[in-house]
Every structure is written in C-alpha cells, then in structure tokens.
N, C-alpha and C positions, 0 to 999 in steps of 0.2 A: 519151576514146573516145565516139564518137557512138553512137546507138541501134543502127545497123546493125552496127557493129564489135563492140558488146557482145553482140548476139545471135549473131554469128558465133563469138565466143570461147566462148559457151555451147553451141555445136554446133546451134543452131536455124536452120533455113532459112526464109526469108521466101517463102511461096508466095502469089502474088496470088489473090484470090478471084475465081473465074470467075462471070461473069454467067449466070443461069439461062437455059436454052434454051427454057423453057416460059413461056407467058403465065400470069398469075394464075388465069385460068379453068381452064387445063389443070392447074395445080398443085392446084387444089381437086378436080378429077376424080381425079387420081392419089392424093391423100390419102384420098378416100372409098373408092377401090378397095383401098388398102393396109389400111384397117380391115377390109375383108372378108377379105383374105388372112390377116391375123392371126387372125381368127376360125377360118378353115379350118385353120390350123396348130395351133391350140389344141384344136379339136374333131374334127379328122379328117374333116370333111364340110362341104358348103356350107350356109349358113344357110337355114332353112326358115320358112314361114309357119305360123300356127296359134295359137289362143288360149292353149294351154298353154306356148308358147315365151316365153323371156325377151324383154323389150321391145327390147333391143339386137339380139337375133337377128332379130326381126321387121323391125326397121329395116334391117338389113343385107340381108335377103331382098328387101325392096322396092327397095333401091338396086341390088342385083344384077340384078333383073328389068328395072329401068329402063336400066341400062348395056347389058344384052344387046340391048334394043330400039334403043339409040342406036348404030347401026352406024358412024356417023361418028367415034366415039371409039375404035373397036376397034384401029386402027393405033397410037394413042397408048398404049394399055394392053397391047398384045401382048407387049412385052418382060417385063412383070411376070406375065403370065398363063401361068405354067409348068404349071398344073394344068388348063388348058382350061376355066375357069369360064365364059368368055364364049361358048364354042361349045356348051355344054350347053344342052339345052332346059329351060325352066322346068317343074318338076313341078306347079306350082300355077297360075300365071298365064300365059296366052298373051300374045304381044306386043301384040295388039290390045286385050287387057284392061288391060295396063299403060298403054297410051296413053290409056285412058279414065279413069285415076285423076286426082286433083287435081294438075295440073301445078305450080301455084304451091308447094304444100306439098312435093312431091317435089323440085323444083328447089332449094328452100330447104334440104332435108335433104342434098342432094348438094353444097351450097355453090355453086350456080349462080344465085343470085338476081341479077336484073338491076340496072342502075343504076350503071354505071361499072366499070372494071377494077381499081380500087385494092383490093388484097386486105385492106387494113387498114380498109376502110369497107364492111362488110357491111350490107346493108339488108334489112329484113323477115325476118331470120334470128334466131330466139330461141335462147338457150343451152339446153342440155339441162335445166339446173336450172329455167329458166323454163317450158319445155314441161311438165316433170314437175309443177311446181307448178300449172299451169293445168289439166292433164289429170287428175292423180291425187289432188290434195289439195284438199279442200273443207273449210274450217274448220267445226268443229261449233259450234253455238250453242244456247242454251237453247230448248227447245221450249215456246212460250208456251201452247199448248193441249194439253199432255201429259195433262191430266185426261181428255181424250177417249180417249186410247190406253192409259192405265194399266190399265183393266179388261181390255183385250185381252192385254196382257203377262201379267197375273196368270192369265188363263184359259189361255194357252198353257203357262205354268209348271205349272198343275194337270194339263193334258193330257199334258205330258211325264212327270210323276210317275206318272200313272195308266196310261201306255202307249198312249193314243189318238193320240199323236204320237211320232215318233222323230227322231233326228238321224242324218244320213248325211254321210259325207265328201264335201266339195264336189269336183266334177269329173266324176262319172258323169252328172250333169245340171248343166250349167253355165249354164242359162238364168236370167235375172232378170226377174221379171214383177210386175205389181201384185198386192199382197196376199201376196207371198212372205215367209217368215221365215228368218233366218239367225243364226248365231253367229259374230261376227267381232271380233277383238281382245278376247275375253272378255265381250263384250256381246251381248245379243239385239238384232237389228235387224229392223225391219219396213218393207217398201217400201210407203209410204202413197200415193205419187203417181208417175206416169211421164209425162214430158213428151212433146212431139211428136218423132218420129224426126229425127235429124240425121245428116249424113254426116261421119264422122271423116276426118282427113287421109290415112289409109291406104285410104280408100274404103269402109270397113265402116260398117254402121249403128250408131248410138249414140243415147242419150237421156239427158236430165237427170232425176235422181230426187229425190224427197223421202224420205229414210230417217230413221225415228225409232228412237232407241236406248233401251234399258231404263233408262239412267241419267238420262233426262229431257232429252237433247240431240237435235239433229237436224242433218242436213247435206244439201247439194244436189249431191252428187257425181255423176259420170257413171256410166252403167250398166256400161261396161267397166272403170271404175276400181274399182267394187265387186267385179266378177269377179276382177280382178287381186289385190285385197286378200285375197279368199277363197282364191285359189290359193296365195298366198305365206304365208298363216297356217296353220301346221301344225295348229292347233286349229280352223280354220274349218269350219263345218258348215252344211248345209241342214236346216231343221226341216220335216219332212213335214207335209202337211195332216192335220187331224184325221180319224181313221177314222170316217166317217159311218155305216158299217155297224156297228150296235150288237151284231152277232153273236148270242149266245144270247138277247138281249132279244126277238128276233123268231123264234127257233127253237123247235122242239118238244122237242129233247133238252136235258136238264139238264147244265150244265157244272160243274166243281169249284167255281168262284167264285160260282155262282148260289145264290139262296135259293128253295126249292121254291115258296113262296107269300110274297107281300109286299104292302106297302101304299105307294102314293104318297099323301103327305098335303100339304095346303095349309093354312098357318097364317096367322092375322091377329093382329097385335100389339095388346095393350090398353094399351100404353105411353101415358103422359100427356105425352110430349114434344110440343110444339106442332106441329111439322111432321108427325109421325106421326099425331097426332090429327086433323089437318086432312085428311090423305090416307089415312085408315085403310082405307077400302073398296077402295083400289087397291094397297096395299102388302102383299105376300104373301111368305111363305117356302115354298119347295117342297123336299120331302125324300123319302127312301125309307127304310123300315125293315122288318126282318124280324120284329119283335115288335109289341107293342101301342103305338099312338101315344100313348096316355095315359101310359104308362110313360116314353116318350121325352121328354115335355114336362113331367114332374112337377116338375122343379127349374128351370123356366124363369126364375123371378125372380132366380136366382143365377147364371145362365149368360149370358155376353155374346152367345153365339150366338143367343139368343132376345131380345136387346135388354134384358136384365135386367128383364123384365116378364112378366106373365101373357099367355098366348096363347089364342086359341080356334081350334078345328079347323073350317074352313069347307068342306072337301071331302076325301074319301078315295076311292082307286081301288084295287081288288084286281087283281093280275096274278100270273101264274105264270112260273117260270123267269126271274127278273129278275137281271141283273148290276147290283148296287147302284151301283158306281162309274161304270159306263158310263151308267146311267140318269140319275144326278144331273148328270154332265158334259154330257149331251145337253140337259137343261133349261137349265143355266147358259150353254151356248154359244148356245142359241136366244134367250135373253132378256138377253144380255150388254149390249146397248144400253140396256136399261131397269134396269140395276143401281142399287139405292138408293145415293145419294151423300150420306152424312151421317156426322158424327163425334159420338160420344157418350162420356161418361165411364164407365169401368168401375167395378167395386166399390171399387177403390183410388183412384179419381179420375183415373186415367190415360186419355187419349183413345184410342179405338179406332174403326175403321171396319168396320161389318158388311158382309160380302161375299156373303151367301146370301139377301138379300132383294131383291125386284124390284118395281118400280112397274108392275104388269101387272093389268088387270081379270080377275076370276075367270072370266068366259066364255071369254076367250082361253086361259087355262090349261086349261080343260075341252076346248077344241078341240084343243090341243096333245096332250093325253092320248089323245084319239080318233085323232089322226093317228099317234101312236106305236103304237097297237093295230093300225091298218090298214096301217102301213108307209109312209105318205106324209109323214112328218115331215121327211124330208130334201129335200122339194120346196118348202119354204116358209121365209121369214125373217120376223122380227118387225119391223114398221114402227112406230117410236116415235111418229111424227107422227100416225098414224091409230089407234094402239093396236090393231093388228090383224095377223093373219098374212097375208102376201102371197106369191104364187108367186115363186120365184127367177127 
C-alpha cells in the first residue's frame, strides 16, 4: 500500500494546506490585535495606560491607540473586532498624540518594522527578553567610593530608629528624584545622581540614575525601572525626608520626652593617637545630657565612645525644653560630611570606628548652637571645603 492508501485505511483525509490570504505584514497586524483581544477576554476591559499598570497592559494600550489611528487597517481587523475596540475613543491619548509618539518603536512593537516582507527576517525588532534586559535590569557592581555614602546610610538608619524619618508604602508618591531614599529588595537605596532626561519608547520622560545600595553596591538603572521595581516589591518603601522641625526643641511647652533643662557639651579628646593628636583642635564630640557633664565623661578612658582616652570639655550651652534625641540627630545630620573617619582598637584589641566625633572647628559649632536657638539652623549646611556654614 502506498502512503495515500494507508491514510485512507486509517480514515484520515488529506486536506491540502490553503495558502494564506494575507501578506506577512497583515499577519503581524492581526497577531498584534489578537494579543489585545486575549487581554480583553481575560480582564473584561480594554488595556489602559498608567504607571501602576502591568508592562504588558501598557504595551497593549499603546498598540490599541496606534491601531485606532491607523484607519487603513480597520477593514482588515473588523471581522475580529466583535467588541468594537477600534471604534471606541481612547480615554488617554488622542489620535494626534498617538501620531506624535516614536513611530519606529511603535512599528517595531506592532511587528511592522521595515526592510522586506519576509516574516522570518524581522529587522530592528528585539525580543521581549532583550527589551526587558535593556530597560529593567542594570547589573549591580561594587561602589568604589562607598565610604562617601556609608555615613549617610548610617545617619538615615539612626533617623528611622529615632522617628525623624518614616517609611511609606510606595505608590502614594511615585516620584523618583535626586536625594530620595527607598527600601527595595530588602536594601536601602539612595538616588545619588540623575542623568539628563531622555524619551522612552512609549513617549514618556525617563532618566538614567546612579543608585547606591546599603550593601556597598550601585547600579545605573532607569528611573522608570526603579519605579517598577518598587511597585512590584510588596516590601518596597519610600523613606521620608528627615523631620527638620525639631518640635519641642524650639517650643515653649514641655513635652513628655523633653528634659526641663539640659546641656549641650563639646568635648576634645586627649588621645595620643597620631592622627587625633595632629588634629586635636578641630576634632570634637557633640552631645546632650540632662545631668552633669563631668559625671557623663568620668569613665571616658574605658569607653570606646570617648576614644578610650581622657577628654576635656571645651564648651557647654544651657537650653530648656530639649528633646535629647532630636537635638543630637540635628547636629549629626548637619555635620555628617565632616564625620571622623578613623579605626581604633577597643579595650579587647578589636577594631572599631567612632561615629559621634566630627572634624569641625569650635567656632562653627558655636554658630550652629546660636542658629538652633534662633531657629535658622534649617537654612544652612556645613561646607567641608571651607569649614563653615553656608546657606542652603
């Protein structure tokens, strides 16, 4: 038996394959519209634009707007458009706005890239995986100058613990700007640099960022990629700015956490460490106490906080209704750029890095206290190059 007789005995009919009535270009248009129809069938609505939408939905929404504007393909798609998607007006983009988008990118997404009709030879059309890799994924690498940022991370951690900063669910404010802090993927992230604005394929504004992470790495991901990562991360959070209003520090009424009268003290170390000895007159510790300063420093030689050495009191300031935590955080934030960067052995020979000492001249500290008293402290920053307070 030949092949045809064998198939006949098995009850199988041979049906010749019909040639497609559509060109490769039309096939790609139909396939793109079918993707939209499947979305509508699954979600019960047309795809919509918006930062909070899934990337596929946003892509389908752009496709649909584009197809609505391309009236020359409506006859081709009419048999499939049982829900009248093409006749509906776009709720977000008008036809003239759609026409103003990046045509090359949109045509590529619709499968209408130029350069031949052979459907097997797509040109300038990247796969979804390639687009996602280019847009969303920026490999992290070691941050070579992390020592510049580490004090900032430690300061933000202290401010979170003290309540001067808070964490908010990402979404109410979806902006990403220079100096913003976030928690993403379980890591604190700091936006250290924002590049020049660029136009994304969907016509929206974007920018390349330099983001520093608390584990000592960095990445150069896109602004919208960071936003998407925060949206998708159930634990993603925005860290608010520090509360620069020190509250009861400047008020007349005493609060539960206040101390009725207190002392801001400035100490100078008598350590014989070569570096400290050389810069003794500019290295200071700033603190607040509700008791006697002498009692506070009595055991300095055995306390790593005081560099395991005797200290001398070089200045004290009396204030009323002080919130100790807020006051100390205020000084630490102001002088964070001048934090002493030194590693010393503790009593057991283990290395430690003091965090409450600053390389700041005494007159500058005196000016800072005066500004705290008159309420202008929030208007200045410390400039390490000139060792002075400058207006923000």
